[in-house]
C-alpha positions as CSV (number, residue, x, y, z in Angstrom):
1,X,0.0,0.0,0.0
2,X,1.8,3.1,-1.3
3,X,0.8,6.5,-0.2
4,X,1.8,10.0,-1.2
5,X,2.3,12.7,1.4
6,X,0.1,15.8,1.1
7,X,1.7,19.1,0.4
8,X,1.3,20.1,4.0
9,X,1.7,16.9,6.0
10,X,0.7,16.8,9.7
11,X,2.8,14.9,12.1
12,X,0.0,14.3,14.6
13,X,-2.1,12.8,11.8
14,X,0.7,10.4,10.8
15,X,1.1,9.3,14.4
16,X,-2.6,8.7,14.6
17,X,-2.4,6.6,11.5
18,X,0.2,4.4,13.2
19,X,-2.1,4.0,16.3
20,X,-5.0,3.1,14.0
21,X,-2.9,0.4,12.4
22,X,-1.8,-0.9,15.8
23,X,-5.5,-1.1,16.9
24,X,-6.4,-2.8,13.6
25,X,-3.7,-5.4,14.2
26,X,-5.1,-6.1,17.6
27,X,-8.5,-6.6,16.1
28,X,-6.9,-9.0,13.5
29,X,-8.1,-6.9,10.7
30,X,-7.0,-8.7,7.5
31,X,-6.2,-5.4,5.7
32,X,-4.0,-4.3,8.5
33,X,-2.2,-7.7,8.6
34,X,-1.6,-7.4,4.9
35,X,-0.1,-3.9,5.3
36,X,2.2,-5.1,8.0
37,X,3.4,-8.0,5.8
38,X,3.9,-5.6,2.9
39,X,5.9,-3.0,4.8
40,X,7.9,-4.7,7.6
41,X,10.7,-7.0,6.4
42,X,10.4,-9.1,9.6
43,X,6.9,-10.1,8.6
44,X,7.4,-10.5,4.8
45,X,6.8,-14.2,4.8
46,X,4.4,-14.5,7.7
47,X,0.8,-15.7,7.4
48,X,-2.1,-13.6,8.7
49,X,-2.3,-15.9,11.7
50,X,1.4,-15.6,12.5
51,X,1.3,-11.8,12.2
52,X,-1.8,-11.6,14.3
53,X,-0.2,-13.7,17.0
54,X,3.0,-11.6,17.2
55,X,3.0,-8.5,19.4
56,X,3.3,-5.3,17.4
57,X,4.7,-2.2,19.1
58,X,3.9,1.4,18.3
59,X,7.3,1.9,16.8
60,X,6.6,-1.0,14.4
61,X,3.4,0.6,13.3
62,X,5.1,3.9,12.8
63,X,7.8,2.2,10.7
64,X,5.0,0.6,8.6
65,X,3.4,4.0,8.0
66,X,6.7,5.5,7.1
67,X,7.4,2.8,4.6
68,X,4.0,3.3,3.0
69,X,5.0,6.9,2.4
70,X,8.3,5.9,0.9
71,X,10.6,6.5,3.9
72,X,12.9,3.9,5.5
73,X,12.1,5.0,9.0
74,X,9.6,7.1,11.0
75,X,12.5,9.4,12.0
76,X,13.1,10.3,8.4
77,X,9.3,10.8,7.8
78,X,9.2,13.0,10.8
79,X,12.2,15.1,9.6
80,X,10.5,15.5,6.2
81,X,7.3,16.7,7.8
82,X,9.1,19.2,10.1
83,X,11.2,20.5,7.2
84,X,8.0,20.9,5.1
85,X,6.6,23.4,7.7
86,X,9.3,25.9,6.8
87,X,12.2,24.4,4.9
88,X,14.6,27.1,5.6
89,X,14.8,30.7,6.8
90,X,15.1,33.0,3.7
91,X,16.4,35.9,5.8
92,X,19.1,33.8,7.3
93,X,20.3,32.4,4.0
94,X,20.3,35.9,2.4
95,X,22.3,37.2,5.3
96,X,24.9,34.4,5.0
97,X,25.2,34.9,1.3
98,X,25.5,38.7,1.8
99,X,22.8,39.8,-0.6
100,X,19.0,39.3,-1.2
101,X,18.1,36.1,-3.0
102,X,16.1,36.4,-6.3
103,X,12.6,35.0,-6.0
104,X,13.5,32.1,-8.4
105,X,16.5,31.1,-6.3
106,X,14.5,31.4,-3.1
107,X,11.8,29.1,-4.6
108,X,14.4,26.6,-5.8
109,X,15.9,26.4,-2.3
110,X,12.5,25.8,-0.7
111,X,11.7,23.1,-3.3
112,X,15.1,21.4,-2.8
113,X,14.9,21.5,1.0
114,X,11.4,19.9,0.8
115,X,12.7,17.0,-1.4
116,X,15.9,16.1,0.3
117,X,16.9,12.5,-0.1
118,X,20.3,11.6,1.3
119,X,20.1,8.0,0.1
120,X,19.6,9.2,-3.5
121,X,22.6,11.5,-3.1
122,X,24.7,8.5,-2.0
123,X,23.7,6.6,-5.1
124,X,25.0,9.2,-7.5
125,X,28.2,8.3,-9.3
126,X,31.6,10.0,-9.1
127,X,32.7,10.6,-12.6
128,X,36.5,10.4,-13.4
129,X,36.5,14.0,-14.7
130,X,34.3,16.9,-13.8
131,X,33.9,20.6,-14.6
132,X,35.2,22.6,-11.7
133,X,33.9,25.7,-9.9
134,X,36.7,27.4,-7.9
135,X,35.1,29.0,-4.8
136,X,36.8,32.0,-3.3
137,X,35.4,32.1,0.3
138,X,33.5,28.9,1.0
139,X,33.9,25.1,1.1
140,X,30.9,23.1,0.0
141,X,30.2,20.0,2.2
142,X,28.4,16.8,1.4
143,X,24.6,17.0,2.1
144,X,24.8,20.8,2.3
145,X,22.3,22.8,0.2
146,X,23.3,26.3,-0.6
147,X,23.0,29.1,-3.2
148,X,26.0,30.7,-4.8
149,X,26.3,33.9,-6.7
150,X,28.6,33.2,-9.7
151,X,30.4,35.9,-11.7
152,X,33.6,34.4,-13.0
153,X,33.3,33.4,-16.7
154,X,35.1,30.1,-16.2
155,X,32.8,29.1,-13.4
156,X,29.7,30.0,-15.5
157,X,31.0,27.9,-18.4
158,X,31.6,25.0,-16.0
159,X,28.1,25.2,-14.8
160,X,26.7,25.4,-18.3
161,X,28.6,22.2,-19.1
162,X,27.4,20.5,-16.0
163,X,23.7,21.1,-16.7
164,X,24.1,19.6,-20.2
165,X,24.7,16.2,-18.5
166,X,22.4,13.9,-16.5
167,X,23.0,13.9,-13.6
168,X,24.1,17.6,-13.5
169,X,27.3,17.2,-11.5
170,X,30.2,19.6,-10.8
171,X,33.2,19.7,-8.5
172,X,33.7,22.6,-6.1
173,X,37.2,23.3,-4.7
174,X,37.9,26.2,-2.4
175,X,40.7,28.6,-3.3
176,X,43.6,29.0,-0.8
177,X,43.6,32.8,-1.6
178,X,40.5,34.7,-2.5
179,X,42.3,37.2,-4.7
180,X,43.5,34.7,-7.3
181,X,41.5,35.3,-10.5
182,X,42.8,32.4,-12.6
183,X,43.4,29.5,-10.2
184,X,45.6,26.5,-11.0
185,X,45.8,23.3,-9.1
186,X,48.3,24.7,-6.5
187,X,45.8,27.5,-5.8
188,X,43.1,25.1,-4.7
189,X,42.5,23.0,-1.6
190,X,42.9,19.4,-2.7
191,X,39.8,18.1,-1.1
192,X,36.5,19.5,-2.4
193,X,32.9,18.4,-3.0
194,X,31.0,16.7,-5.7
195,X,27.7,18.6,-6.0
196,X,24.6,18.3,-8.0
197,X,23.1,21.4,-9.7
198,X,19.5,21.8,-8.4
199,X,18.9,25.1,-10.2
200,X,20.9,27.5,-12.4
201,X,19.4,30.9,-12.7
202,X,21.2,33.3,-15.2
203,X,21.0,37.0,-14.5
204,X,20.6,39.8,-17.0
205,X,24.1,41.2,-16.2
206,X,25.8,38.0,-17.4
207,X,26.2,36.5,-13.9
208,X,24.1,33.7,-12.4
209,X,22.8,32.1,-9.2
210,X,23.1,28.4,-8.7
211,X,21.6,26.2,-6.1
212,X,23.9,23.3,-5.3
213,X,23.6,20.2,-3.1
214,X,26.7,18.5,-1.9
215,X,27.1,14.8,-2.6
216,X,30.5,13.5,-1.3
217,X,34.0,14.6,-0.7
218,X,36.3,14.3,-3.7
219,X,40.1,14.5,-4.1
220,X,41.7,16.7,-6.8
221,X,44.1,14.4,-8.7
222,X,45.0,16.9,-11.5
223,X,43.5,19.7,-13.6
224,X,43.3,18.5,-17.2
225,X,41.8,21.6,-18.8
226,X,42.0,25.3,-18.0
227,X,40.0,27.0,-20.8
228,X,37.2,27.9,-21.2
229,X,36.6,26.3,-17.8
230,X,38.5,24.1,-15.4
231,X,38.2,20.3,-15.7
232,X,39.6,18.1,-13.0
233,X,40.3,14.4,-12.7
234,X,38.9,13.4,-9.3
235,X,38.4,10.4,-7.1
236,X,36.0,9.9,-4.2
237,X,37.9,10.7,-0.9
238,X,38.5,7.6,1.2
239,X,37.8,7.9,4.9
240,X,39.3,5.4,7.4
241,X,36.5,4.2,9.6
242,X,39.1,3.4,12.4
243,X,38.2,2.0,15.8
244,X,34.4,1.3,16.0
245,X,34.3,1.8,19.8
246,X,36.0,5.2,19.6
247,X,33.8,6.3,16.7
248,X,30.7,5.3,18.7
249,X,31.8,7.4,21.7
250,X,32.6,10.4,19.6
251,X,29.3,10.0,17.7
252,X,27.5,10.3,21.0
253,X,29.4,13.4,21.9
254,X,28.7,14.9,18.4
255,X,24.9,14.2,18.7
256,X,24.7,15.6,22.2
257,X,26.6,18.8,21.3
258,X,24.7,19.2,17.9
259,X,21.3,18.9,19.6
260,X,22.2,21.4,22.3
261,X,23.3,23.9,19.6
262,X,20.2,23.2,17.5
263,X,18.0,24.0,20.5
264,X,19.4,27.6,20.4
265,X,18.3,28.1,16.7
266,X,15.1,29.8,15.5
267,X,14.2,26.5,13.7
268,X,14.9,24.3,16.6
269,X,12.4,21.5,15.7
270,X,13.6,21.1,12.2
271,X,17.3,21.1,13.2
272,X,16.7,18.6,16.0
273,X,14.6,16.3,13.7
274,X,17.3,16.4,11.0
275,X,20.0,15.3,13.6
276,X,17.8,12.4,14.7
277,X,17.0,11.4,11.2
278,X,20.7,10.9,10.2
279,X,22.0,7.5,11.4
280,X,25.4,7.6,9.9
281,X,28.1,9.3,12.0
282,X,30.2,10.5,9.0
283,X,27.1,11.9,7.2
284,X,26.0,13.7,10.4
285,X,29.5,15.1,10.9
286,X,29.6,16.4,7.4
287,X,26.2,18.1,7.6
288,X,27.0,19.7,11.0
289,X,30.3,21.0,9.7
290,X,28.6,22.5,6.7
291,X,26.4,24.5,9.0
292,X,29.0,25.7,11.4
293,X,30.5,29.2,11.1
294,X,34.1,27.9,10.6
295,X,36.7,29.5,8.4
296,X,37.5,28.1,5.0
297,X,40.8,26.9,6.3
298,X,39.2,25.0,9.2
299,X,36.7,23.4,6.8
300,X,39.4,22.5,4.4
301,X,41.5,20.9,7.2
302,X,38.4,18.9,8.2
303,X,37.7,17.8,4.6
304,X,41.3,16.6,4.1
305,X,41.4,14.6,7.4
306,X,41.4,10.9,6.4
307,X,40.4,9.4,9.8
308,X,36.7,9.4,10.8
309,X,37.4,9.6,14.6
310,X,39.6,12.7,14.1
311,X,36.9,14.3,11.9
312,X,34.3,13.7,14.6
313,X,36.6,15.0,17.3
314,X,37.3,18.2,15.4
315,X,33.6,18.8,14.8
316,X,32.8,18.3,18.4
317,X,35.4,20.9,19.3
318,X,33.9,23.4,16.9
319,X,30.4,22.7,18.3
320,X,31.6,23.3,21.8
321,X,33.2,26.6,20.6
322,X,29.9,27.7,19.3
323,X,28.0,26.6,22.4
324,X,30.4,28.7,24.5
325,X,29.5,31.7,22.3
326,X,25.8,31.3,22.9
327,X,26.2,30.5,26.6
328,X,25.5,26.8,26.3
329,X,27.2,24.1,28.3
330,X,30.4,23.2,26.5
C-alpha cells in the first residue's frame, strides 16, 4: 500500500495513522495484517495468523506507516514533515550569502529542501572527470544545500557544461587565496565536494545564481583543462573508519553537542529532527560541519582529514566553541 504525502503533512495525523494500524492489528483486521506484511521485512513471509499472533509495538506501526509513504524510518518521515513546515529561513540564507536572493532562487531552495533524499545522493556516481567551480570564500560540504552567486566566466562555463549532463554534476574546490583570479591546481585545496546542480538561474548582467547540493568529498588528482573552464580528474575521498568503539563514543558526543546547539536556533524543531534522522556518523558530521560558522581553512582541514574519529573529534570541538558563544554548556 503506497501513499503520497500531502503538500502540508501533519505529524500528529501520521502518528494517529500508526495508532490506528496498531489497533487494527489487535482486532486481527485482514487489511492491517496485509499492510504489516507488505511494509515490515520481519513479517514479509508470515501468514495472517502468524502476524496476528505476534506483538506489534507502536514503533513497528510507525515504521510501517513511514514505509507506506516511501521512507525507510519514521524518524526520516518526521524530519521530512518538520522540514516541510518551513524548509529554511530566507532571511538567514540571504544574510549568510551577503545579498538578497532572487525569487526564483528562493523558490528553488525551498523546493530542494522539501525534497531532500540523502540515500539518493549517496547513489550518485563519481565521474572520473568533472567541470570545476573554484570558490573564493567557502567550502561546500556533502549534504549541504546552498545558493552561490557566480560571476567568474570560467565558473559560469563549467556550470553550463554541468547542466548539459544527467545527472548535473560539478566539482567545487575552495581557493587558498580569494584574490587569485585564474586559479591553477596549486591554488586550490585538494579536497573538495562533488555537487549536483539543483537550479541554475542566469542573470541579466551575465552572472548567475546556482543552487547546489553536496554529494560527497572528492580529491583533486589533477587539472586536465584550463579553458574555457577548469576540468579536473577526481576520485572519491577515502575515509578510514578506524576503531568502532572510539567512533561510537565520539558520535554520542557529536549528537549531544549538535542537539544542544540546535536548540538555540530559530528553527529548533527542524534542526533537532534532522539530527535524529541521520543515522550515519560520518554523514551527520559532514552536515553539522557544513552549517558551522568555521573558516574556509578550518573546513578544508576537516575535509582533508582521512580518519573518521579525528573528523568527529574536530567537529565536536567546533560545536563546543559555538556553544560557548551562545552561553550553552560546553
